[in-house]
C-alpha positions as CSV (number, residue, x, y, z in Angstrom):
1,M,-15.9,-14.2,-2.7
2,A,-14.1,-17.0,-4.6
3,E,-15.1,-20.6,-5.3
4,E,-13.0,-23.6,-6.2
5,T,-14.0,-25.5,-9.3
6,D,-13.0,-28.7,-11.1
7,V,-13.1,-27.1,-14.5
8,P,-9.8,-27.5,-16.5
9,I,-7.3,-24.6,-16.2
10,T,-6.7,-22.5,-19.2
11,K,-4.7,-19.4,-20.1
12,D,-5.8,-16.2,-18.3
13,D,-7.6,-18.2,-15.5
14,L,-7.1,-17.2,-11.9
15,V,-5.7,-20.1,-9.8
16,R,-4.3,-20.7,-6.3
17,K,-1.5,-23.0,-5.1
18,G,-1.8,-25.2,-2.0
19,P,-4.5,-25.0,0.7
20,N,-4.6,-21.2,1.0
21,L,-7.0,-19.0,-1.0
22,H,-4.4,-16.2,-1.4
23,P,-2.4,-15.2,-3.3
24,Y,-4.2,-15.4,-6.6
25,Y,-2.1,-16.2,-9.7
26,E,-3.0,-15.5,-13.3
27,V,-2.1,-18.3,-15.8
28,V,0.1,-16.8,-18.5
29,W,1.1,-20.0,-20.4
30,I,0.5,-23.8,-20.2
31,D,2.8,-26.4,-21.8
32,G,1.8,-30.0,-20.9
33,E,2.2,-30.2,-17.1
34,E,4.1,-27.0,-16.7
35,V,2.3,-23.7,-16.1
36,W,3.7,-20.1,-16.0
37,L,2.0,-18.1,-13.3
38,R,2.0,-14.4,-12.5
39,N,1.0,-13.2,-9.0
40,A,-2.0,-11.0,-9.4
41,N,-0.8,-8.5,-6.7
42,T,3.0,-8.3,-7.1
43,R,3.2,-9.3,-10.8
44,E,6.1,-11.6,-10.0
45,S,6.1,-14.8,-12.1
46,H,7.3,-18.4,-11.9
47,V,6.8,-21.8,-13.5
48,C,5.3,-24.7,-11.6
49,L,3.4,-27.9,-12.2
50,L,-0.2,-27.7,-13.3
51,S,-1.2,-30.3,-10.8
52,E,-0.2,-27.8,-8.0
53,C,-2.9,-25.3,-9.1
54,T,-6.6,-25.1,-8.4
55,K,-8.8,-22.9,-10.6
56,I,-10.9,-20.3,-8.8
57,E,-14.0,-18.5,-10.0
58,L,-14.7,-15.0,-8.6
59,Q,-18.3,-14.6,-7.6
60,P,-20.0,-11.1,-7.7
61,I,-20.6,-9.5,-4.3
62,L,-24.4,-9.0,-3.8
């Protein structure tokens, strides 16, 4: 299960874009308002605006 947070996004965080929870992206690099993301499933990468991303925290399954 994943939970959205308001914690600042940093390198190696998992984020999502838009209203959908999937796909997850790994933050590779941040430069000001630009962020380089890598899809956690396909490993494809792209650059987008940091404001388009929402950090997610993975919660352990009990």
